[in-house]
Z-matrix of the N, CA and C atoms (Angstrom, degrees):
N
C 1 1.447
C 2 1.487 1 108.92
N 3 1.354 2 119.53 1 137.18
C 4 1.475 3 119.85 2 -175.44
C 5 1.547 4 110.55 3 -79.96
N 6 1.296 5 113.34 4 151.53
C 7 1.477 6 120.22 5 -178.00
C 8 1.537 7 107.54 6 -91.65
N 9 1.252 8 116.39 7 162.58
C 10 1.481 9 123.51 8 178.39
C 11 1.609 10 105.33 9 -62.89
N 12 1.378 11 115.81 10 141.14
C 13 1.406 12 117.14 11 178.75
C 14 1.539 13 112.55 12 -91.37
N 15 1.337 14 115.48 13 -18.25
C 16 1.518 15 118.24 14 -179.20
C 17 1.538 16 107.83 15 -127.23
N 18 1.317 17 111.74 16 152.52
C 19 1.476 18 120.70 17 -179.89
C 20 1.534 19 107.66 18 -78.04
N 21 1.385 20 117.81 19 132.85
C 22 1.418 21 122.51 20 168.80
C 23 1.487 22 108.83 21 -71.34
N 24 1.313 23 120.44 22 135.82
C 25 1.471 24 124.63 23 176.54
C 26 1.552 25 106.99 24 -70.60
N 27 1.291 26 112.54 25 159.06
C 28 1.528 27 117.27 26 -179.91
C 29 1.513 28 109.75 27 -64.72
N 30 1.296 29 120.45 28 -35.56
C 31 1.447 30 121.48 29 -179.62
C 32 1.514 31 111.52 30 -68.39
N 33 1.298 32 115.51 31 -38.99
C 34 1.474 33 119.45 32 179.54
C 35 1.579 34 111.34 33 -66.26
N 36 1.370 35 111.72 34 -39.63
C 37 1.499 36 120.07 35 176.36
C 38 1.540 37 107.50 36 -61.57
N 39 1.354 38 118.83 37 -49.00
C 40 1.362 39 123.84 38 -173.00
C 41 1.582 40 113.55 39 -67.47
N 42 1.334 41 112.94 40 -30.38
C 43 1.495 42 117.34 41 177.27
C 44 1.569 43 109.44 42 -65.70
N 45 1.273 44 115.33 43 -33.16
C 46 1.475 45 118.12 44 178.27
C 47 1.488 46 114.73 45 -75.32
N 48 1.354 47 112.80 46 -24.59
C 49 1.493 48 117.93 47 178.54
C 50 1.459 49 115.59 48 -93.73
N 51 1.340 50 119.84 49 9.06
C 52 1.457 51 121.71 50 -179.21
C 53 1.537 52 115.10 51 -61.55
N 54 1.291 53 120.41 52 -27.63
C 55 1.378 54 124.78 53 -177.90
C 56 1.503 55 114.39 54 -88.00
N 57 1.301 56 120.06 55 -7.87
C 58 1.409 57 122.57 56 177.46
C 59 1.524 58 110.51 57 -86.66
N 60 1.249 59 119.07 58 90.66
C 61 1.474 60 125.12 59 -172.92
C 62 1.506 61 110.03 60 -121.24
N 63 1.323 62 116.12 61 147.55
C 64 1.507 63 117.32 62 171.22
C 65 1.445 64 110.20 63 -75.15
N 66 1.360 65 116.13 64 133.19
C 67 1.457 66 121.15 65 177.18
C 68 1.509 67 112.43 66 -92.73
N 69 1.330 68 117.45 67 150.17
C 70 1.399 69 122.25 68 177.35
C 71 1.628 70 107.14 69 -74.58
N 72 1.351 71 112.81 70 136.53
C 73 1.486 72 113.29 71 178.41
C 74 1.457 73 109.78 72 -70.13
N 75 1.289 74 119.03 73 144.24
C 76 1.463 75 127.11 74 177.91
C 77 1.483 76 109.91 75 -80.29
N 78 1.328 77 117.74 76 114.85
C 79 1.418 78 123.35 77 174.51
C 80 1.466 79 114.64 78 -110.37
N 81 1.314 80 117.72 79 154.52
C 82 1.418 81 123.16 80 172.74
C 83 1.516 82 110.19 81 -133.02
N 84 1.302 83 115.01 82 176.74
C 85 1.479 84 120.83 83 -178.28
C 86 1.517 85 106.42 84 -100.98
N 87 1.270 86 118.95 85 130.56
C 88 1.440 87 125.59 86 176.35
C 89 1.564 88 108.88 87 -66.35
N 90 1.322 89 119.30 88 122.52
C 91 1.484 90 121.75 89 179.60
C 92 1.538 91 109.34 90 -69.60
N 93 1.245 92 121.88 91 -19.40
C 94 1.397 93 121.99 92 -173.61
C 95 1.557 94 109.17 93 -87.48
N 96 1.322 95 120.31 94 -49.24
C 97 1.483 96 119.30 95 -178.41
C 98 1.577 97 114.35 96 -120.68
N 99 1.356 98 116.65 97 -2.91
C 100 1.451 99 116.50 98 175.08
C 101 1.480 100 116.72 99 85.20
N 102 1.269 101 116.58 100 0.77
C 103 1.504 102 120.13 101 179.78
C 104 1.476 103 113.89 102 -81.08
N 105 1.333 104 116.98 103 154.45
C 106 1.523 105 118.15 104 176.70
C 107 1.534 106 109.78 105 -74.52
N 108 1.314 107 113.15 106 139.04
C 109 1.502 108 119.09 107 179.94
C 110 1.573 109 110.80 108 -145.56
N 111 1.276 110 115.13 109 158.01
C 112 1.460 111 116.45 110 174.89
C 113 1.465 112 112.09 111 -68.53
N 114 1.365 113 117.70 112 145.86
C 115 1.463 114 119.66 113 178.23
C 116 1.506 115 112.56 114 -66.49
N 117 1.345 116 114.78 115 140.68
C 118 1.483 117 122.13 116 177.74
C 119 1.588 118 109.07 117 66.96
N 120 1.325 119 116.63 118 32.52
C 121 1.467 120 119.11 119 -179.16
C 122 1.526 121 108.60 120 -140.18
N 123 1.306 122 114.66 121 159.07
C 124 1.449 123 122.73 122 177.19
C 125 1.559 124 106.51 123 -65.64
N 126 1.376 125 115.43 124 144.64
C 127 1.442 126 119.77 125 175.54
C 128 1.524 127 108.19 126 -76.59
N 129 1.383 128 114.29 127 124.46
C 130 1.486 129 118.38 128 179.89
C 131 1.467 130 115.26 129 -67.81
N 132 1.331 131 119.46 130 -20.80
C 133 1.419 132 123.84 131 -179.58
C 134 1.541 133 115.14 132 -80.04
N 135 1.364 134 118.17 133 -48.44
C 136 1.482 135 121.54 134 -176.06
C 137 1.461 136 110.09 135 -111.56
N 138 1.297 137 123.43 136 -15.57
C 139 1.515 138 122.93 137 177.11
C 140 1.576 139 114.63 138 85.07
N 141 1.324 140 118.64 139 10.55
C 142 1.419 141 122.78 140 -174.41
C 143 1.553 142 106.34 141 -94.39
N 144 1.349 143 117.77 142 147.84
C 145 1.429 144 123.12 143 170.30
C 146 1.518 145 104.48 144 -145.99
N 147 1.332 146 114.05 145 132.31
C 148 1.494 147 120.83 146 176.13
C 149 1.504 148 111.27 147 52.78
N 150 1.315 149 118.62 148 39.56
C 151 1.432 150 122.02 149 175.84
C 152 1.513 151 116.04 150 80.42
N 153 1.379 152 116.32 151 2.36
C 154 1.420 153 118.06 152 -175.81
C 155 1.607 154 107.97 153 -122.57
N 156 1.334 155 114.54 154 146.61
C 157 1.437 156 120.68 155 177.79
C 158 1.561 157 107.88 156 -76.66
N 159 1.339 158 116.85 157 119.05
C 160 1.489 159 121.73 158 -177.93
C 161 1.505 160 109.95 159 -99.67
N 162 1.370 161 117.67 160 -45.56
C 163 1.396 162 122.32 161 -179.52
C 164 1.549 163 106.77 162 -139.51
N 165 1.315 164 113.83 163 135.44
C 166 1.444 165 120.06 164 174.31
C 167 1.493 166 112.87 165 -77.10
N 168 1.324 167 116.77 166 133.57
C 169 1.449 168 119.26 167 179.65
C 170 1.551 169 109.14 168 -77.01
N 171 1.313 170 114.25 169 132.14
C 172 1.433 171 120.20 170 -179.58
C 173 1.523 172 113.70 171 -84.10
């Protein structure tokens, strides 16, 4: 496969990369203890997920 014959300038390269952004993680409030937690994940503070105890806090 042939290689490019000319170098892309930094501004042209950066224009292409404008849509590659880091997104903010979606967090929600744990209904059991009120701490912030990742959506669809067990609460790291109390160990509950979907109203059930998954892991006991040590």
